C-alpha positions as CSV (number, residue, x, y, z in Angstrom):
1,M,-0.4,4.9,-5.0
2,G,-3.8,3.8,-6.4
3,A,-2.8,0.2,-6.8
4,G,-5.6,-1.0,-4.4
5,K,-3.5,-1.8,-1.4
6,T,-6.2,-0.7,1.1
7,T,-9.2,-2.1,-0.7
8,V,-7.5,-5.4,-1.5
9,G,-5.9,-5.7,1.9
10,R,-9.2,-5.1,3.7
11,F,-11.0,-7.8,1.7
12,L,-8.1,-10.2,2.1
13,A,-8.0,-9.7,5.8
14,K,-11.8,-10.3,6.0
15,N,-11.5,-13.5,4.0
16,L,-8.6,-14.8,6.1
17,E,-10.2,-13.6,9.3
18,L,-7.1,-11.5,10.2
19,D,-6.8,-8.0,11.5
20,F,-6.3,-5.3,8.9
21,Y,-4.1,-2.2,9.3
22,D,-3.4,0.6,6.9
23,T,-0.4,2.7,7.9
24,D,-1.8,5.9,6.7
25,Q,-5.0,5.4,8.6
26,E,-3.1,4.4,11.7
27,I,-1.0,7.6,11.5
28,E,-4.2,9.6,11.1
29,K,-5.8,7.9,14.1
30,R,-2.7,8.6,16.3
31,T,-2.2,12.2,15.3
32,G,-5.8,13.2,14.8
33,V,-4.7,14.8,11.5
34,R,-5.2,13.7,7.9
35,V,-2.2,12.7,5.8
36,P,-2.4,15.7,3.5
37,I,-2.3,18.1,6.5
38,I,0.8,16.2,7.9
39,F,2.5,16.7,4.5
40,E,1.5,20.4,4.5
41,M,2.8,21.0,8.1
42,E,5.8,18.6,8.3
43,G,6.6,18.0,4.6
44,E,7.2,14.6,3.1
45,A,10.2,14.0,5.3
46,G,8.1,14.5,8.5
47,F,5.5,12.2,7.2
48,R,8.0,9.5,6.2
49,K,9.5,9.6,9.7
50,R,6.1,8.9,11.2
51,E,5.6,6.2,8.6
52,V,8.8,4.4,9.6
53,G,7.8,4.3,13.2
54,M,4.3,3.0,12.4
55,I,5.6,0.3,10.0
56,D,8.2,-0.8,12.6
57,E,5.4,-1.2,15.2
58,L,2.8,-2.9,12.9
59,T,5.2,-5.4,11.4
60,Q,5.9,-6.7,14.9
61,L,2.3,-7.9,15.1
62,D,1.3,-11.4,14.1
63,N,-1.5,-12.6,11.8
64,I,-2.4,-9.3,10.2
65,V,-2.8,-7.9,6.8
66,L,-0.9,-4.5,6.4
67,A,-1.4,-2.0,3.6
68,T,1.3,0.6,3.4
69,G,1.4,4.0,1.7
70,G,3.0,3.8,-1.8
71,G,6.2,5.5,-0.8
72,A,6.9,3.3,2.2
73,V,9.4,1.4,0.2
74,L,11.7,4.4,-0.2
75,S,13.0,3.8,3.3
76,A,15.6,1.0,3.7
77,E,14.4,0.4,7.2
78,N,10.8,-0.1,6.0
79,R,12.0,-2.5,3.3
80,Q,14.0,-4.5,5.9
81,N,11.1,-4.6,8.3
82,L,8.4,-5.5,5.7
83,G,10.5,-8.0,3.9
84,S,11.8,-9.9,6.9
85,R,8.7,-9.8,9.1
86,G,6.0,-10.8,6.7
87,I,5.1,-11.8,3.2
88,V,5.1,-8.9,0.9
89,I,2.6,-8.8,-2.0
90,Y,3.4,-6.1,-4.6
91,L,0.1,-5.0,-6.2
92,R,1.5,-3.8,-9.5
93,A,-0.6,-1.6,-11.8
94,S,0.3,0.3,-15.0
95,V,0.8,4.1,-14.7
96,H,-2.2,4.5,-16.9
97,D,-4.4,2.5,-14.5
98,L,-2.9,4.4,-11.5
99,Y,-3.8,7.7,-13.2
100,L,-7.4,6.6,-13.9
101,R,-7.8,5.5,-10.2
102,T,-6.3,8.6,-8.6
103,R,-7.1,11.5,-11.0
104,F,-10.0,12.9,-8.9
105,D,-8.6,12.1,-5.5
106,R,-7.7,15.2,-3.6
107,N,-6.2,13.2,-0.7
108,R,-3.0,12.4,-2.6
109,P,-0.5,15.1,-1.6
110,L,2.2,14.1,-4.1
111,L,-0.3,14.5,-7.0
112,Q,-1.5,18.0,-6.1
113,N,-0.5,21.0,-8.2
114,T,1.4,19.0,-10.7
115,N,0.9,17.0,-13.9
116,A,-0.5,13.9,-12.1
117,Q,0.3,11.4,-14.9
118,A,3.9,12.6,-15.2
119,K,4.3,12.5,-11.4
120,L,2.8,8.9,-11.3
121,E,5.3,7.9,-14.0
122,Q,8.2,9.3,-12.0
123,L,7.0,7.7,-8.8
124,F,6.5,4.3,-10.5
125,N,10.0,4.4,-11.9
126,E,11.5,5.3,-8.5
127,R,9.5,2.8,-6.5
128,D,9.1,-0.2,-8.7
129,P,12.7,-1.5,-8.2
130,F,12.2,-1.3,-4.4
131,Y,8.9,-3.1,-4.5
132,R,10.5,-5.8,-6.7
133,E,13.4,-6.0,-4.2
134,I,11.2,-7.0,-1.2
135,A,8.2,-8.6,-2.9
136,H,7.7,-12.3,-2.2
137,H,4.9,-12.2,-4.9
138,I,3.9,-9.7,-7.6
139,V,0.2,-9.5,-8.5
140,D,-0.7,-7.4,-11.5
141,T,-4.0,-5.7,-10.7
142,G,-4.9,-4.4,-14.1
143,N,-8.6,-3.8,-14.8
144,Q,-10.1,-6.6,-12.9
145,P,-12.5,-7.0,-9.9
146,V,-11.1,-6.9,-6.4
147,I,-12.4,-10.4,-5.8
148,N,-10.1,-11.8,-8.6
149,I,-7.1,-10.1,-7.0
150,V,-7.9,-11.4,-3.6
151,E,-8.4,-14.9,-4.9
152,K,-5.0,-14.8,-6.6
153,I,-3.3,-13.7,-3.4
154,Q,-5.1,-16.3,-1.4
155,A,-3.9,-19.0,-3.9
156,L,-0.3,-17.7,-3.7
157,L,-0.5,-17.9,0.1
158,G,-1.9,-21.4,0.0
159,Y,-5.4,-20.5,1.2
160,S,-8.6,-21.9,-0.4
161,T,-10.4,-19.5,-2.6
162,S,-13.6,-21.6,-3.0
163,E,-15.9,-19.3,-1.0
164,P,-14.8,-15.7,-0.9
165,Q,-16.4,-13.5,1.7
166,I,-16.5,-10.2,-0.2
Protein backbone atom coordinates (compact mmCIF):
# COMPACT_ATOMS: atom_id res chain seq x y z
CA MET A 1 0.00 0.00 0.00
CA GLY A 2 1.60 3.20 -1.21
CA ALA A 3 4.57 1.56 -2.91
CA GLY A 4 3.61 3.05 -6.27
CA LYS A 5 2.12 0.02 -8.01
CA THR A 6 -0.52 1.96 -9.93
CA THR A 7 1.68 4.93 -10.83
CA VAL A 8 4.66 2.84 -11.87
CA GLY A 9 2.46 0.26 -13.61
CA ARG A 10 0.67 2.89 -15.66
CA PHE A 11 3.95 4.46 -16.87
CA LEU A 12 5.55 1.07 -17.52
CA ALA A 13 2.57 -0.01 -19.63
CA LYS A 14 2.72 3.22 -21.61
CA ASN A 15 6.45 2.82 -22.27
CA LEU A 16 6.03 -0.80 -23.34
CA GLU A 17 2.81 -0.08 -25.29
CA LEU A 18 0.85 -2.60 -23.24
CA ASP A 19 -2.61 -2.40 -21.70
CA PHE A 20 -2.69 -1.42 -18.03
CA TYR A 21 -5.07 -2.77 -15.42
CA ASP A 22 -5.40 -2.00 -11.74
CA THR A 23 -7.42 -4.59 -9.83
CA ASP A 24 -8.95 -2.04 -7.44
CA GLN A 25 -10.01 0.19 -10.32
CA GLU A 26 -11.46 -2.76 -12.23
CA ILE A 27 -13.46 -3.85 -9.18
CA GLU A 28 -14.77 -0.29 -8.83
CA LYS A 29 -15.75 -0.20 -12.53
CA ARG A 30 -17.60 -3.52 -12.30
CA THR A 31 -19.43 -2.75 -9.07
CA GLY A 32 -19.92 0.98 -9.51
CA VAL A 33 -18.76 1.34 -5.90
CA ARG A 34 -15.47 2.62 -4.49
CA VAL A 35 -13.23 0.20 -2.60
CA PRO A 36 -13.71 1.91 0.80
CA ILE A 37 -17.48 1.43 0.46
CA ILE A 38 -17.02 -2.23 -0.45
CA PHE A 39 -14.91 -2.63 2.70
CA GLU A 40 -17.60 -0.88 4.72
CA MET A 41 -20.47 -2.94 3.30
CA GLU A 42 -18.83 -6.36 2.84
CA GLY A 43 -15.81 -6.18 5.10
CA GLU A 44 -12.29 -7.08 4.08
CA ALA A 45 -13.32 -10.70 3.42
CA GLY A 46 -15.96 -9.62 0.90
CA PHE A 47 -13.52 -7.36 -0.88
CA ARG A 48 -10.82 -10.06 -0.96
CA LYS A 49 -13.29 -12.49 -2.56
CA ARG A 50 -13.94 -9.97 -5.34
CA GLU A 51 -10.20 -9.40 -5.67
CA VAL A 52 -9.48 -13.13 -6.15
CA GLY A 53 -11.98 -13.30 -9.01
CA MET A 54 -10.60 -10.17 -10.65
CA ILE A 55 -6.98 -11.35 -10.42
CA ASP A 56 -7.94 -14.75 -11.82
CA GLU A 57 -9.59 -13.04 -14.78
CA LEU A 58 -6.91 -10.43 -15.45
CA THR A 59 -3.94 -12.80 -15.13
CA GLN A 60 -5.37 -14.80 -18.02
CA LEU A 61 -4.84 -11.84 -20.37
CA ASP A 62 -1.67 -11.54 -22.42
CA ASN A 63 0.63 -8.56 -22.81
CA ILE A 64 -0.61 -6.44 -19.94
CA VAL A 65 0.78 -4.66 -16.93
CA LEU A 66 -1.26 -5.39 -13.80
CA ALA A 67 -1.19 -3.49 -10.52
CA THR A 68 -2.81 -5.28 -7.61
CA GLY A 69 -3.93 -4.04 -4.25
CA GLY A 70 -1.30 -4.40 -1.53
CA GLY A 71 -3.16 -7.21 0.23
CA ALA A 72 -3.66 -9.35 -2.87
CA VAL A 73 -0.72 -11.54 -1.87
CA LEU A 74 -2.54 -12.73 1.25
CA SER A 75 -4.50 -15.17 -0.91
CA ALA A 76 -2.69 -18.37 -1.92
CA GLU A 77 -4.82 -18.47 -5.08
CA ASN A 78 -3.71 -14.96 -6.02
CA ARG A 79 -0.08 -15.80 -5.36
CA GLN A 80 -0.37 -18.90 -7.55
CA ASN A 81 -2.08 -17.03 -10.39
CA LEU A 82 0.25 -14.03 -10.27
CA GLY A 83 3.45 -16.05 -9.96
CA SER A 84 2.64 -18.62 -12.63
CA ARG A 85 0.91 -16.42 -15.21
CA GLY A 86 3.25 -13.47 -15.37
CA ILE A 87 6.39 -11.78 -14.16
CA VAL A 88 5.93 -10.34 -10.68
CA ILE A 89 7.81 -7.18 -9.78
CA TYR A 90 7.72 -6.42 -6.05
CA LEU A 91 7.93 -2.66 -5.56
CA ARG A 92 9.42 -2.56 -2.09
CA ALA A 93 9.41 0.55 0.08
CA SER A 94 10.29 1.20 3.68
CA VAL A 95 7.46 1.56 6.18
CA HIS A 96 8.52 5.17 6.69
CA ASP A 97 8.20 5.91 2.95
CA LEU A 98 4.84 4.11 2.82
CA TYR A 99 3.62 6.21 5.72
CA LEU A 100 4.73 9.47 4.08
CA ARG A 101 2.97 8.49 0.84
CA THR A 102 -0.32 7.40 2.43
CA ARG A 103 -0.74 9.56 5.55
CA PHE A 104 -3.29 11.95 3.98
CA ASP A 105 -5.07 9.40 1.75
CA ARG A 106 -8.63 8.74 2.94
CA ASN A 107 -9.16 5.98 0.35
CA ARG A 108 -7.10 3.43 2.30
CA PRO A 109 -9.68 1.52 4.38
CA LEU A 110 -7.12 -0.39 6.44
CA LEU A 111 -5.46 2.84 7.59
CA GLN A 112 -8.58 4.59 8.84
CA ASN A 113 -9.26 5.01 12.56
CA THR A 114 -5.92 3.54 13.58
CA ASN A 115 -2.29 4.44 14.15
CA ALA A 116 -1.41 4.42 10.45
CA GLN A 117 2.33 3.97 10.90
CA ALA A 118 1.88 1.03 13.27
CA LYS A 119 -0.68 -0.51 10.90
CA LEU A 120 1.69 -0.12 7.95
CA GLU A 121 4.44 -1.82 9.97
CA GLN A 122 2.08 -4.72 10.74
CA LEU A 123 0.94 -5.01 7.10
CA PHE A 124 4.52 -4.86 5.84
CA ASN A 125 5.60 -7.64 8.21
CA GLU A 126 2.63 -9.80 7.15
CA ARG A 127 2.92 -9.22 3.41
CA ASP A 128 6.65 -8.93 2.72
CA PRO A 129 7.30 -12.70 2.94
CA PHE A 130 4.47 -13.38 0.47
CA TYR A 131 5.77 -10.78 -1.97
CA ARG A 132 9.25 -12.27 -1.72
CA GLU A 133 7.77 -15.75 -2.30
CA ILE A 134 6.30 -14.87 -5.70
CA ALA A 135 8.51 -12.01 -6.89
CA HIS A 136 10.62 -12.62 -9.95
CA HIS A 137 12.30 -9.27 -9.26
CA ILE A 138 12.40 -6.89 -6.29
CA VAL A 139 12.78 -3.17 -6.95
CA ASP A 140 13.33 -0.87 -3.98
CA THR A 141 11.41 2.31 -4.70
CA GLY A 142 12.87 4.53 -2.00
CA ASN A 143 12.77 8.26 -2.58
CA GLN A 144 13.35 8.40 -6.32
CA PRO A 145 11.47 9.61 -9.38
CA VAL A 146 9.00 7.25 -11.03
CA ILE A 147 11.01 7.36 -14.25
CA ASN A 148 14.02 5.79 -12.47
CA ILE A 149 11.87 2.94 -11.16
CA VAL A 150 10.32 2.36 -14.59
CA GLU A 151 13.77 2.32 -16.22
CA LYS A 152 15.01 -0.24 -13.67
CA ILE A 153 12.03 -2.48 -14.37
CA GLN A 154 12.43 -2.16 -18.13
CA ALA A 155 16.08 -3.13 -17.80
CA LEU A 156 15.18 -6.15 -15.64
CA LEU A 157 12.68 -7.22 -18.30
CA GLY A 158 15.20 -6.74 -21.12
CA TYR A 159 13.62 -3.66 -22.68
CA SER A 160 15.56 -0.62 -23.83
CA THR A 161 15.38 2.35 -21.50
CA SER A 162 16.98 4.87 -23.85
CA GLU A 163 13.86 6.90 -24.61
CA PRO A 164 11.28 6.78 -21.82
CA GLN A 165 7.82 8.05 -22.74
CA ILE A 166 6.80 9.49 -19.39
